[in-house]
N, C-alpha and C positions, 0 to 999 in steps of 0.2 A: 566191261563185262559183256559177254555175248555168248551165243550158242551157234554152232555151225550146222546147217542143214545141207549135207552134201557139199555143193559148191557155193552156197549162199550163206552169209554170215551177218545177221543183224546184231547190233551191239549198242550199249549205253556207256557213256563216259562222264567222268566227273574229276575235278581236281582244282589246282590253283592257276591263276592268271596273273602275271606280273606287267603292269602297264607303266609306261614312261610318259607322263603328260606334260606338255609344254604350252605356255602362254606368251604372247608377245604383243605389244601395242606401241604405236608411234613410228616415225620415220627411222630408217636405217641408221642415220648418225646419232639418234637419241632414243634408241628402242629400250623399252622397260621389258625384260623377259625374266622368266622363272620356270622351273620344272620340278616335278615331284614324281616319285615312284609310288604306285598303289599296288596293293595285293588284294585280289578279289576271288571269288568262287566262280568256277565255270562248269556247266553241265551240258549234256547234248546226247547225240546218238547218231547212228549212220547205218549204212549197209555196205557190204563188201562182196563182190561176186568174182570167184575165180574162173576166168573165161578161157584159159589156154595155158597148159602146163604150169610154168611158175609165174604166170601174169594174173593180176587181179585189177579190178577197178573199184573205187569207192566214191561215195557221196556221204557227207558228214554235216550235221548241223551242230553249232555251238552257240550258247548264250552266255555271255560274260556279265554277271549281275552288277549292276551300279558301279561303274568305273570310278567314280568319285568326284570330289569338288576340291578346289583349292584357290586361295586368293594371293595375289602378288601386286607389287608396285614398287620396284626398286628406284625409280627415278621421279615419282610424283606425277607421272603421265596420266593418271586416271582421275586426278583431281584431289584436292585436300580433304574433302569429306567422305571420299569413297576409295575403294580399292578395286583393282581389276579382279574379276571373278571368272573361273572356268568351271564349267559343269559338263560332265560326261555321263549320260544314263547308261542303260543296258546296251550292249553291243551284240548284235546278231551276226554270225558268220556262217556261210555255206562254203564248204570246201569240196573240191573234187580231186581225186587222186589216181594215179596209175602206179602200181606196185610190181616190182620184179623181185622174187625170192631166190636167193642163191643156194 
């Protein structure tokens, strides 16, 4: 959602983020691996400026909230009493873009 002021467009954005998390431990010949797909909430905002005819440039910030945790150990590589644990907290992204409108 945004509002254009002549050639300048500030905006806010929100939605869903889909993350494919992978974990691996051990040497290549006996590696214990697993993966999981997490769905998270993402929010952010940005500014876009139309600088010439059909061209615009933008900068955008996105925050993906708490990507998630998961445990795995398919080969016992983490020890008998424990399991391998992957934790990914919030992810912050800054994106730059150049757009051409047909």
